[in-house]
LUMPATOR-404696 format. One line per field, with one value per residue (C-alpha): residue number from 1; x, y, z. Coordinates in steps of 0.5 Angstrom, whole numbers. Last residue first. Example, Ala and Ser with C-alpha at 12.3 -4.5 7.8 and 13.67 -1.06 7.14 Angstrom:
# residues 2
num c(2,1)
px c(27,25)
py c(-2,-9)
pz c(14,16)
This chain:
# residues 926
num c(926,925,924,923,922,921,920,919,918,917,916,915,914,913,912,911,910,909,908,907,906,905,904,903,902,901,900,899,898,897,896,895,894,893,892,891,890,889,888,887,886,885,884,883,882,881,880,879,878,877,876,875,874,873,872,871,870,869,868,867,866,865,864,863,862,861,860,859,858,857,856,855,854,853,852,851,850,849,848,847,846,845,844,843,842,841,840,839,838,837,836,835,834,833,832,831,830,829,828,827,826,825,824,823,822,821,820,819,818,817,816,815,814,813,812,811,810,809,808,807,806,805,804,803,802,801,800,799,798,797,796,795,794,793,792,791,790,789,788,787,786,785,784,783,782,781,780,779,778,777,776,775,774,773,772,771,770,769,768,767,766,765,764,763,762,761,760,759,758,757,756,755,754,753,752,751,750,749,748,747,746,745,744,743,742,741,740,739,738,737,736,735,734,733,732,731,730,729,728,727,726,725,724,723,722,721,720,719,718,717,716,715,714,713,712,711,710,709,708,707,706,705,704,703,702,701,700,699,698,697,696,695,694,693,692,691,690,689,688,687,686,685,684,683,682,681,680,679,678,677,676,675,674,673,672,671,670,669,668,667,666,665,664,663,662,661,660,659,658,657,656,655,654,653,652,651,650,649,648,647,646,645,644,643,642,641,640,639,638,637,636,635,634,633,632,631,630,629,628,627,626,625,624,623,622,621,620,619,618,617,616,615,614,613,612,611,610,609,608,607,606,605,604,603,602,601,600,599,598,597,596,595,594,593,592,591,590,589,588,587,586,585,584,583,582,581,580,579,578,577,576,575,574,573,572,571,570,569,568,567,566,565,564,563,562,561,560,559,558,557,556,555,554,553,552,551,550,549,548,547,546,545,544,543,542,541,540,539,538,537,536,535,534,533,532,531,530,529,528,527,526,525,524,523,522,521,520,519,518,517,516,515,514,513,512,511,510,509,508,507,506,505,504,503,502,501,500,499,498,497,496,495,494,493,492,491,490,489,488,487,486,485,484,483,482,481,480,479,478,477,476,475,474,473,472,471,470,469,468,467,466,465,464,463,462,461,460,459,458,457,456,455,454,453,452,451,450,449,448,447,446,445,444,443,442,441,440,439,438,437,436,435,434,433,432,431,430,429,428,427,426,425,424,423,422,421,420,419,418,417,416,415,414,413,412,411,410,409,408,407,406,405,404,403,402,401,400,399,398,397,396,395,394,393,392,391,390,389,388,387,386,385,384,383,382,381,380,379,378,377,376,375,374,373,372,371,370,369,368,367,366,365,364,363,362,361,360,359,358,357,356,355,354,353,352,351,350,349,348,347,346,345,344,343,342,341,340,339,338,337,336,335,334,333,332,331,330,329,328,327,326,325,324,323,322,321,320,319,318,317,316,315,314,313,312,311,310,309,308,307,306,305,304,303,302,301,300,299,298,297,296,295,294,293,292,291,290,289,288,287,286,285,284,283,282,281,280,279,278,277,276,275,274,273,272,271,270,269,268,267,266,265,264,263,262,261,260,259,258,257,256,255,254,253,252,251,250,249,248,247,246,245,244,243,242,241,240,239,238,237,236,235,234,233,232,231,230,229,228,227,226,225,224,223,222,221,220,219,218,217,216,215,214,213,212,211,210,209,208,207,206,205,204,203,202,201,200,199,198,197,196,195,194,193,192,191,190,189,188,187,186,185,184,183,182,181,180,179,178,177,176,175,174,173,172,171,170,169,168,167,166,165,164,163,162,161,160,159,158,157,156,155,154,153,152,151,150,149,148,147,146,145,144,143,142,141,140,139,138,137,136,135,134,133,132,131,130,129,128,127,126,125,124,123,122,121,120,119,118,117,116,115,114,113,112,111,110,109,108,107,106,105,104,103,102,101,100,99,98,97,96,95,94,93,92,91,90,89,88,87,86,85,84,83,82,81,80,79,78,77,76,75,74,73,72,71,70,69,68,67,66,65,64,63,62,61,60,59,58,57,56,55,54,53,52,51,50,49,48,47,46,45,44,43,42,41,40,39,38,37,36,35,34,33,32,31,30,29,28,27,26,25,24,23,22,21,20,19,18,17,16,15,14,13,12,11,10,9,8,7,6,5,4,3,2,1)
px c(333,330,329,323,320,319,316,311,309,308,304,300,298,296,291,288,286,284,279,277,275,271,267,265,263,259,256,254,249,250,247,248,243,245,251,255,261,259,256,252,249,255,259,264,272,276,279,287,288,295,300,306,312,318,318,315,310,312,310,303,303,297,291,286,288,290,287,292,290,290,294,290,290,293,290,288,291,286,290,298,302,297,296,303,304,311,315,319,317,314,307,303,306,301,294,291,285,282,281,275,276,275,271,265,268,270,267,260,258,264,266,269,272,270,272,274,278,278,286,288,292,294,294,295,293,297,293,288,287,280,282,283,282,283,285,284,286,284,286,283,286,281,274,269,266,259,258,263,266,261,266,270,273,278,281,288,292,289,287,291,289,289,282,279,274,267,264,264,260,260,255,255,258,254,260,253,248,247,254,257,256,254,258,262,259,255,261,266,261,263,270,274,272,274,269,266,267,264,266,268,271,278,279,276,277,275,275,277,274,278,276,280,286,286,284,283,277,274,268,264,271,270,271,264,267,275,280,288,291,298,298,292,285,283,287,288,292,290,296,299,296,299,302,299,302,300,304,303,307,306,308,312,310,310,317,320,322,322,318,317,311,310,303,302,297,296,291,291,296,298,302,306,313,315,314,322,323,328,331,336,339,347,347,341,333,330,325,318,314,307,303,297,297,302,309,313,319,324,329,337,338,333,330,330,326,324,318,321,319,314,311,309,309,305,308,303,308,315,316,320,323,319,322,319,316,321,321,320,312,306,299,293,286,283,276,272,270,264,265,266,264,267,273,273,276,275,275,281,281,286,289,295,297,304,310,312,315,308,307,308,302,298,293,291,284,287,289,292,289,292,294,291,293,289,293,294,291,287,289,286,288,284,284,284,279,283,278,271,273,271,265,260,257,262,269,272,278,283,288,295,299,307,313,315,314,312,306,301,294,295,293,294,290,288,284,278,277,269,265,266,259,261,257,259,264,262,265,265,259,256,259,264,258,255,260,262,254,254,246,241,237,232,230,224,218,211,206,207,214,217,225,226,228,234,236,242,249,254,255,259,257,256,254,249,244,241,234,233,226,223,217,215,216,223,226,233,234,234,240,242,248,249,252,247,244,238,232,226,226,220,215,209,212,219,219,219,225,226,232,238,243,252,255,255,250,248,249,246,239,237,231,228,223,218,215,219,226,232,236,241,247,251,257,256,258,261,259,264,265,263,265,264,256,253,246,240,237,237,236,231,225,217,219,221,223,225,232,234,240,246,250,244,242,240,234,235,235,232,237,239,241,237,243,240,242,243,248,251,253,254,258,253,255,247,247,242,238,240,239,244,250,247,243,239,243,240,244,239,234,231,231,227,222,217,213,208,203,204,203,199,196,201,205,211,214,207,208,205,209,215,212,215,219,219,222,223,223,223,223,231,229,224,227,225,230,236,236,239,244,242,246,250,254,261,262,264,258,257,253,247,245,239,232,226,222,214,211,205,207,213,216,215,220,221,226,232,238,233,227,216,220,221,224,221,224,222,222,228,232,239,244,252,258,265,267,265,263,257,254,254,250,245,243,242,246,246,240,233,231,233,229,222,226,226,219,216,213,213,207,201,204,205,200,201,198,196,201,200,198,204,212,218,215,215,221,220,220,227,235,240,248,251,260,262,266,260,258,259,253,250,243,236,237,230,232,239,242,246,252,254,250,252,260,259,256,261,267,264,261,269,275,270,274,274,275,267,267,264,259,256,251,244,241,233,228,221,218,216,219,225,225,224,229,234,233,233,239,242,241,241,245,248,254,258,260,268,269,274,280,281,285,284,285,283,290,289,293,299,302,294,294,302,300,294,299,304,297,296,302,303,297,289,283,277,280,275,275,274,269,265,264,266,267,272,273,277,285,288,294,294,292,285,287,291,284,280,285,281,274,276,279,272,269,272,270,263,264,266,261,256,260,259,252,252,248,243,241,234,233,241,241,234,236,242,239,234,238,244,242,245,246,245,249,253,250,252,257,254,251,255,250,244,243,239,232,228,220,220,217,210,206,203,196,194,187,184,180,187,189,195,202,202,205,210,216,214,207,208,208,206,209,213,207,203,208,210,203,203,210,207,200,205,208,216,221,225)
py c(-8,-14,-15,-9,-10,-18,-14,-10,-16,-20,-14,-12,-21,-20,-15,-17,-24,-20,-16,-22,-25,-19,-18,-26,-24,-17,-23,-28,-24,-20,-14,-6,-1,2,7,2,6,2,7,10,17,20,15,12,12,6,4,2,-3,-3,-9,-8,-6,-7,-2,-5,2,7,7,11,17,17,21,16,13,6,-1,-7,-13,-20,-25,-29,-37,-41,-42,-49,-50,-52,-47,-49,-42,-37,-40,-41,-33,-31,-27,-21,-16,-20,-18,-20,-27,-28,-26,-19,-19,-10,-8,-3,5,7,14,10,4,-3,-6,-9,-6,-2,4,8,16,22,27,34,34,40,43,46,53,56,63,65,73,78,81,86,92,95,91,84,82,75,73,66,66,59,59,55,50,46,43,49,51,50,51,53,50,52,56,55,58,56,60,57,64,67,75,81,89,91,87,82,83,82,79,80,77,79,80,74,76,70,66,60,62,62,64,62,67,62,57,55,60,54,50,56,58,52,55,59,63,66,68,67,72,68,66,72,72,72,66,63,68,67,73,71,76,76,74,70,69,65,57,53,51,50,46,40,37,36,28,26,32,30,33,35,39,43,48,44,45,43,46,53,58,66,70,74,80,87,91,98,104,110,113,117,121,123,129,126,124,129,128,125,119,119,118,118,116,113,111,105,106,99,99,91,86,84,79,80,77,81,87,89,95,100,105,112,117,115,114,109,110,105,101,98,94,95,93,96,101,102,104,106,110,110,116,114,118,123,120,117,112,105,101,93,87,89,85,85,93,99,106,111,114,112,105,106,114,114,121,122,127,132,133,138,137,142,138,141,145,150,152,156,164,167,170,178,184,189,190,185,178,171,168,163,162,158,152,149,142,141,144,152,154,156,154,158,162,160,162,159,163,160,168,169,170,176,173,177,178,177,180,174,171,166,165,169,169,173,171,176,178,183,181,177,170,168,164,165,158,156,160,156,160,156,153,152,151,151,149,154,148,141,139,134,134,125,126,134,140,144,149,151,158,161,163,171,175,182,187,193,198,206,212,219,222,218,220,215,210,213,212,204,204,206,208,204,205,200,201,201,199,199,202,209,209,208,210,206,208,208,201,201,198,193,189,183,176,174,181,184,190,191,195,202,203,196,199,201,196,192,189,188,187,194,196,202,205,210,218,221,229,231,235,240,244,239,245,242,237,237,238,232,230,229,224,225,220,220,214,207,204,196,192,185,181,179,180,177,180,185,189,187,188,184,186,181,183,180,186,188,195,195,197,198,192,191,185,179,178,172,170,169,161,159,166,167,164,166,169,163,164,171,171,174,179,177,181,179,184,181,185,184,191,195,199,206,207,207,210,213,213,217,219,227,231,238,240,242,249,252,247,240,240,240,233,237,235,234,228,225,225,221,221,218,216,210,203,197,197,190,186,192,189,187,191,191,183,178,174,174,180,184,183,178,173,179,183,189,192,199,205,212,219,222,229,228,230,225,219,214,218,217,209,204,202,199,201,196,200,200,206,209,205,199,195,191,192,194,195,195,202,203,209,210,208,213,209,201,196,191,186,186,185,189,193,203,208,207,213,214,216,220,216,218,221,220,223,221,223,220,225,231,238,235,234,241,242,238,239,246,253,258,256,260,259,251,250,251,246,240,242,240,243,250,255,252,249,242,237,235,229,230,229,222,223,224,222,223,228,226,228,233,230,226,227,222,224,218,218,211,206,201,205,210,215,223,222,225,232,235,242,241,246,247,250,248,243,239,241,239,233,231,232,227,222,222,224,227,227,233,232,234,235,230,232,228,222,223,218,217,214,218,223,227,234,230,226,233,236,230,230,238,238,232,235,229,222,222,222,216,216,214,207,208,203,197,194,188,185,177,175,172,175,180,179,181,187,189,188,193,198,197,198,205,207,205,210,208,208,203,197,191,186,179,174,176,184,187,195,200,207,213,211,216,218,213,215,213,206,206,207,202,196,194,196,190,186,186,185,178,176,177,174,169,168,168,164,158,159,157,163,163,171,170,163,161,165,164,157,157,162,158,150,153,151,154,150,155,161,161,166,173,175,180,186,193,196,200,206,211,211,205,207,208,214,213,211,216,214,212,213,207,207,206,200,201,201,206,207,212,211,216,216,216,222,223,228,224,219,225,228,222,222,230,228,223,227,232,227,226,231,226)
pz c(212,210,217,217,211,214,220,216,212,219,223,216,217,223,222,216,221,227,222,220,225,229,222,223,230,228,222,226,232,238,233,235,233,226,223,223,228,235,238,232,233,229,225,230,228,228,235,235,240,242,241,245,243,239,233,226,226,230,237,238,244,247,245,244,251,251,253,253,249,253,249,244,247,241,234,232,226,219,215,216,214,217,223,225,224,222,226,225,230,235,238,232,234,240,235,236,241,241,249,249,251,257,259,261,266,260,255,255,249,244,247,242,244,242,236,234,240,244,245,251,253,259,261,270,269,272,278,278,283,287,293,291,282,281,273,270,262,258,251,246,240,235,236,237,244,245,253,258,264,270,275,281,286,292,298,299,298,304,304,306,304,311,311,306,301,302,297,290,283,277,272,266,260,254,251,252,255,263,264,271,277,282,280,287,292,296,296,298,304,309,309,304,299,292,288,282,275,269,262,260,253,251,248,254,260,268,273,279,285,291,298,300,295,290,289,282,278,271,272,269,266,258,257,252,248,247,251,249,256,253,260,266,266,273,277,276,281,281,279,285,288,285,290,290,294,299,304,310,314,322,326,332,338,344,348,354,352,343,337,330,327,321,316,311,306,302,295,293,297,304,305,312,312,307,313,314,317,314,318,316,320,320,327,325,327,331,329,330,325,322,315,312,317,323,322,329,328,335,335,336,329,327,321,314,311,309,308,307,303,299,293,285,286,283,286,288,293,294,297,299,301,308,311,319,322,326,333,337,338,337,338,334,335,330,331,326,327,324,317,317,313,317,313,309,315,314,322,325,332,336,340,341,346,348,346,346,340,336,329,323,320,314,309,302,298,291,289,297,303,307,314,320,328,335,340,346,352,348,341,335,327,323,315,311,305,299,294,295,295,288,285,290,293,294,295,300,305,305,311,313,321,318,322,328,332,328,327,331,329,328,320,319,321,315,318,314,314,314,309,306,303,303,306,302,305,306,306,310,306,301,294,293,295,288,283,286,285,278,277,273,268,264,256,252,256,252,255,251,249,256,259,266,272,278,279,283,280,279,285,284,284,277,274,279,278,286,288,289,285,283,285,278,273,270,265,262,254,252,258,261,264,270,273,275,272,276,271,274,269,265,266,268,272,273,281,284,279,272,271,266,264,264,261,260,254,253,259,258,260,266,270,277,281,277,283,289,285,283,276,272,268,263,260,253,254,261,269,274,279,286,291,294,293,295,290,294,293,300,303,299,304,304,297,294,286,288,286,292,293,298,304,308,313,320,324,331,333,327,323,325,317,310,306,300,291,286,283,281,275,278,272,266,266,267,272,272,278,285,290,296,291,284,282,287,294,300,307,313,312,318,319,317,321,322,317,313,309,302,296,289,289,290,285,289,285,286,294,298,300,301,307,306,310,314,312,315,315,307,306,304,296,297,299,294,289,293,291,295,300,306,313,319,323,322,324,317,314,313,307,305,298,294,297,293,292,296,298,302,309,311,305,304,304,298,297,292,296,301,298,288,286,279,277,269,263,257,250,246,240,238,236,235,238,234,230,232,232,229,234,238,231,231,239,237,239,243,246,245,239,239,246,241,236,243,245,239,232,236,231,235,242,241,245,251,255,262,268,272,279,283,284,280,275,268,262,258,252,249,248,248,246,244,245,240,240,241,247,250,254,255,257,257,254,253,257,259,255,248,250,257,257,252,254,261,258,253,259,263,257,256,250,244,238,234,226,224,215,214,219,225,224,226,231,231,235,236,239,232,234,235,228,225,229,228,220,219,223,219,213,208,206,214,216,219,227,228,229,236,233,237,242,245,252,254,254,262,266,267,260,257,262,259,253,253,255,250,245,249,248,241,239,239,242,244,249,247,254,250,250,244,247,254,252,254,253,249,250,245,251,257,264,262,261,268,271,267,269,274,272,265,271,275,268,268,273,272,266,269,274,268,264,269,270,263,257,253,257,259,259,261,266,270,269,272,278,279,279,284,290,296,302,307,309,316,321,319,325,329,327,329,335,332,331,336,333,338,337,330,328,328,321,316,314,307,306,304,297,293,297,302,298,294,288,286,280,276,274,265,262,254,251,246,244,243,239,234,233,230,227,223,221,219,213,215,210,205)
């Protein structure tokens, strides 16, 4: 189906619209820009001193930006950078393997596209060497369209809209690399209208578009297609050897896409801005070092205006557009002078007829102003006045891959994140591209449709995690809307700078691991590590440089965990050294280590073992050099001579100590520095506390409940009381006058509600006297029946075994008649004397009317005492009757002191006597 003419005309208008390429006035439009004079000190700056210690860096802003733009956590963003580094390290060997097509990142995996048993074996080797995140995938061949590809692509190209066409079904050739494909396209088709040759999603893409815009100068007017020509691309087809459609038809894995014009953004310093010759704004990329070790700044090559630019001045960041400024900030001092630059092929050359001069977009700012400290970090523009605290540190470089999460920084739009879409060769218009579109520059780069940018961001850094990926080149727009941002691949650009350069890398100072006591044995390792934070990793290939006064410095490589070590000298006595992390010309600044070297070996503690939990400790045992003295300090102390068999033992049973204990042992000998120390940590459980008020097996009536549960424990221990598993309270065990005041302090306010614990200062060195009193109120509301009491004490954070006892709460209270014994005692009940003698017959019962003898005093017995067997020879007991609730005398009525109570009492006595006689006779008859 053909596209209607009015659509073709509309698309052509969009395709040929011209966007101002990269330039941005550093001054108001109404003011005439004056060229600043040359820097007063053009001499190269000396190598920078060690960077100041990086301030504490907050990851909050970065984490928020990554979460907002990428829906990733900061850890995931850093992990993605590390994964890209693994992919980049593997590419050289993959390229040498037959069947390899390309590499991309997708779904948390490193996707290796290609076929063949050799490639499959190489992927397996890569997975064995590290995280198994390499997967092999067959390259996706482009599919054929349902209509004539040539007609569809040519028509849509003339209209300026995005269009892709699949290869012909008969195509059988597979493109192998972007470079090979780019050269073939320029040779067989030409460079006019070519935007990029890239690779993504298992296929190669050739992007063509309308005439590209100029790099500087006013916007070019829109151009309408000449009469009889639908577009620049269609007119090109008449003069080139073959059309783009015919070229793509050769390949099974190449597609053709139509794009809008690409413009450079020439509008600094890890994302900060700078002013070029007083008129143009750009952004700095990364700080680096020349091959002589001098500090330099990397930025975009097109900012150098094909070598015509002379000097750069720092833009006031707080007035930059990214800081919500108006247009541009004032110059804030010199930055440096332009040195090497390349935009396109060597010597800023255009794409030649055979397409072999693919280049880059890189420039070097050198002769950095003295006193200016370049930092290996990228600003996030969350605090333009003080970018350092939140800047992202750079620890290395990595190649871009499709699907790779990235972030970009620049003085115009600030901070923006997204993912890499494609990687390959891009063409961008040079300064003389208007009006005929003949000045096209080819460069190795990558793009992202999710990263945003603006004029003035050119040269700014692109990063993945803490790794540098590229510098910003430009963007593609459709009208006023940006379609994609484009960046130059940094690793390729660095390789093209004469003499080579090194990125400046963030390095933390080493941290020497000085042992406790500060002593090491001669010849034994002195160790340390280099921390990574706030970066995600220590810069690869870093080492630690050790400097000892009077000796030549030497370097120690770091292991994968950032650890390092070197042997202590053989000479005994004080030893001082300086340690500095270095990586090429990058260095951290020095840390100082001070130790004492001894020719004695540290003793060994064999028991208790590290981390043991003991009920008690009677001795600390170990080994050492015979004849020398071992001194033990810490929770327990002692001194002993090492025996001839190399063993030693220090008794400590007379030093009771509980909780978390630690001891330190050192070996000493006359005329020698003490040995290094050795320490051991272990735990001794405190004993169960003593419970005084509630012995095991106690029976108690409701009216006889104690006021508190009490006992003794270690001084300073926290005592916890449970009844039936429910906390009653926690009470401090404490000696001295304050004990009474603390009594009951943690008691329950509501029955069976667990109160807050009461903590007191613990005794020093794990020791505590075992006689300190403790007390908690007896819990209210307990039901009648059996109960379990459990009491523990916690000392130095260590809990004792429980002291457990059982008690029974009776259901009833004892009877207390009027005028009886003091509260709590059971009143006696009088019985006839005959009742005390089993089998005797009462004379009062045989002879009515006789006067009974005086009664024998009764014995009061606790109601829970054992009762004698009926009829046994024993003193008579008074058995109280159960009293109904609310009645102290058991009648349910108020007490009556008249004749009725007396009669009742006499009748009861006679009945009791009769029963005793009957039971006595039955016992005799047996």
